N, C-alpha and C positions, 0 to 999 in steps of 0.2 A: 503492498499500500503506499502512495507517495505520500508525502508528508506537507502541507500547508507552507509552502515560500513565504518569505517575508520581504518585501520593497522596501529598503530605508534608504529615505531621502535626505540629504545634507543639506540645509538652509542655512544662507547667511552670505553675507559679504565678501569680499576677500582678507585673506588673513586673520579670520575670526576662529579659524581650530578644525573646519570641517574634513581638511584632508588629514589629520591627525586623528579625528575621530572617525574618520572610514576606514582607515587601518587598523584600530582597534579592533570594529565590527566586524571586519574580513575576519580576523582571527578567530574572535568570538563565538560569529555566529555563522562558521564556513562559508561566508559572502564573496559574491564574485564584486568586487572593488573596481569600479569605472570610472576613472577619476581624469577626466578629459585634458587638464594643465598638462601632464604626463603626455597624454599624444599630442597636445600643439608644442611642445618642447621640443620632442622626439623628430616630426616633423618638418616644423617651421623655423627653427633653433630660437633666435632672437626677435622675428617677429610673429604677430598675435593678429589674423585677419580675422573678420569677424566675420567672413564670409565660411569661412574653413571650420572657423569656431562651430557655427551652428550645423554644418557639416557633421563636425568629428562630435557633436554629440548628440545629432540622428542616429548617426549609425551607431554608438555606443546604446542608446537607448533600447535600439532593435536587436542586438545582441543581450540586454538585459532582460529583454520581455523573449525573449527566446530561451533563456535561463530560468526565469520563473517560470516557463510554459514546460521545462523539464524538472521543475521542483526543487532551485536550489534558488539559497536565498541571494539579494543584491543590493549592491550599494552604490546610490549614485551620488558622486562626487563632483556637482555644479555649482552649486551657488543654487538655482532654482530661485532666479528673484520674483518670478511673477506668480500671482495664484494661479494664473492661467495654467502655466506650466506645470505647476504643484497640481494643479485638476486633473489635467491630463493624461500625468502620472499614475495619480490615484486611479482616476478610471480604469487606465490599461492593466494596473495589476486587479483591480474589481474583478473585471472580466474575467480574468483566468483564474477567481478565487484565491487570489495572493492577498495577505493583509501587507499593511500599509507603516509605516512608522518615520513621520518629520521628527528628524533632530534639528532643531533652531542656535544657531551660534550668534550671540550678538556681543557687541563689543564696541567701546565708545570711540569715536573720533581719532580721540589720542591715541589709546591703544592700537588702535589698526594703525597709525603711520608712523609708531615705534616697530612695531612688528611688521611691517612690509620694508621698510628701513634695515632692520637685522637682516630680515629673511634674503633681501637683496646682498647684502653684506656678506653672509654665512652661506648663503646655497644661491649666487646668481646665477647657474645652470636650472634652479625651479622658479625661477619666475620672469615677472619685466617689472622696469622701474613704475611707478607708478604714481602721477603729481597728485597734489592738492586738491588740482582741480576736478582730476577723475573720479578719486575718492567720494567727494562732496557731488559728482553729477549721479555717480552710482547709487549712493545714499539714498539721494533724492527719488531713483526709477527704481525701489526697492519697496514688495509691498510685505510687509510686515503680517507671519503668517497669524490665523486668529488661535485663540484658544481652542473651538471646536475643529481647527484644522491639526492644530499640535495633538489631540487628545484623541480624534477621529470622529467624534460626534456629530463634526458637522457635516449634513448630505454635499455630494460633491457636485459642484455648480454646472447647468448646463453651457456645452461651447457658445464661444463668442456667437454675436450676430455675425449672419453668412456663412455658418459653418454646421453643417448640420449632427455631426460627429464628432466625438473626441480624436476619433484617429483622422479623419478631414484634416481637423485643427491640427495635428502635431508633423502632419506631413508637410502643411503651411509653413510653420515655425520652424522645425528641422527639418531642411530640404534635402531629399538623396543625393544633391551634388552641385558641386560649385557651379555658377551659372556665370 
């Protein structure tokens, strides 16, 4: 009999501790860890093209969904800044009978700046420079998860206007190739 898999979603801004937590989840829950930044660095080095980022996320999500279908735990380590992204992944997991655990990582702007500087100084091959303006812009575009999202008590939203299903939205948000 196949066990019910869990999809772990790490949610937070850069330098909040998502990857550190994802590595722990990987070991503790024998989960397939899908960390986008590792792929971006391996493929693009010092570049960080947004169009490639979206495609890599989409490909990793496809792998994650397949792993869930096979009964494996999965941890998605992207940040998942929008509620729509989280809702799309919650729906995909629910459709497969998997459970979802959102792990939200919060930090102050000062601590984020400190960690970003420390990471760049100590492990420049794992990160990219981040300006104060970028950090502020990203924080302004981040949808903080609700208590109901975090504990799973809140129903999954309907797809945004113009999309019939979350699968359709996922294909739009995470395109299959760089155009």
